[in-house]
N, C-alpha and C positions, 0 to 999 in steps of 0.2 A: 085082483091084487089090491092090497090095502094101500091107503094114501102114503103112509110112511115108507112102505116098500118101494113105491113109485119114486119118492124123494131120493131114496138111496140109489136107485138105478140112475136117475137123472144126474146125480153127483158124479157118476163114473163116465158120463158121456162128454166128450170134448166140447161139444156145442154149448152145454149148460154148466160146465164145471166152474166157470167164473162167477156164477150167480150165488148170492147169499142163500143160506138155507131157507129163510123166510120166503124168498121168491120161488124157490123150488117147491115149497109147500103150496104157494099160490098157483103154480102151474099144475100141480097135482090136483088141486080143487077144480080148475076150469077145464083141464084136459080130460079127454074121454079115453078109456081103455076099451078095446074091442078085440074079440077073438075071431080069427079067420081060419076056416078049415082048410086042409090041404087041397090045393087046386083052386081055391076061391080067389077071384080077382079083387084086389084092393083098390087099385086105380087103373084106369084104362087109357091107353094112348089116344090122344086127340080130344079127350074130355077137358073141360075147364073145372078146376077144383081149387080150393084155397086152404088145404090142410097140409101141415107138416106131420110126418109120421116118424115115430121112434120104435124100433123093434125091441120089445121087452123080453120076448121069449120066442123060440122057434127060428125059422129062416124064411126069407122071401127071395123070389127070383125076379130080376129086372130084365125085361125083354122088349125088343122092337118087333113090330109086325107079328104080334102074338098069334099063334096057330095058323099063320099064313105060310105060303110056300117058301118064304125066305126069312123065317123067324130067326132072330139073332139074340143070343143070350148075352146081356151086357154085364151081368154079375149076380152075385148072391150076397145078401146082407143078413147078418145075424144080430144077436142081442147087443144093444148099445149103439147100433148104426141107425142113421136117419135117412129119410128120402122125402121128396116132395118140397124141398127147400126153395127150388127155383120158382115154382108156381106160387109159393107163399109170397114171394116178392113181386112178381110181375102179373099174376092172374091170367097167364096165357094157357094155351092148351098143354096138356101133359105130353111129354116127348117119349114116354115109354109106358109099358104096362107093367104093373107089379102084381105078382101072384104069390100066394102062400105056397112055398115049396114043401113045407111040412106045416102042421098046425102052428099058428103064430099068434102071439098076443102083441098088439101094437097100441101105442099111445098116440092119440090124435090131438093136434093143437091147431086151432083155427087162426086165420089171418089177423083178425082184429086183436085177439089176445096176444099173439106173438108180436105184433107191431107195437103194442103198448110196452112190452118188455124191451124191445129194441130202443125205443125212445128213452127209457129209464136207465138202461145199462149198455153204454157204448162198448163195453168189453164183449157183450153178446154179439154185437154187430161184427166185431173183429173176428170172433170165433166162427161166425157164419161165413165171413169172407174166406177164412182158411178152408172151411168145408167146400165152398164153391170152387176155390182154386184147385183143390185136390181133385174134384170131379172134372174140372176142365182139363187138367193134366191127363187124367184117365181117358177122357174122350179123345184128346189129341193123340195119345199113344195108340188108340184103336184105328185112327185114320192112317 
């Protein structure tokens, strides 16, 4: 995916929509796009990782206890949706496994790059809080 295409996708994502186009271009420069084949694990529950992911194309499945006797599907995420935002902030172990449900293209943003954006753009921090609040509500509804 070309850099300007990535910028256009980022403009449609609630987490990034408050950023000026120049900053979206900056993200597109330092972020990495990666293709994941159907069934490929993107992040594994229990691992420590510092990346935020944005699904650009395809679909991913979020599960707990992946391929275990009590595997639980927490949800499916498609284009424009993000995951990994909690570990981006606290650098703790991943709480779920994310697997490409079909071939997927994801944008990956590392912790240091994202933290620089948070410091420069308080509206990004507010957007991240909204994403986290939504995830918390979803988790509470599952309990």
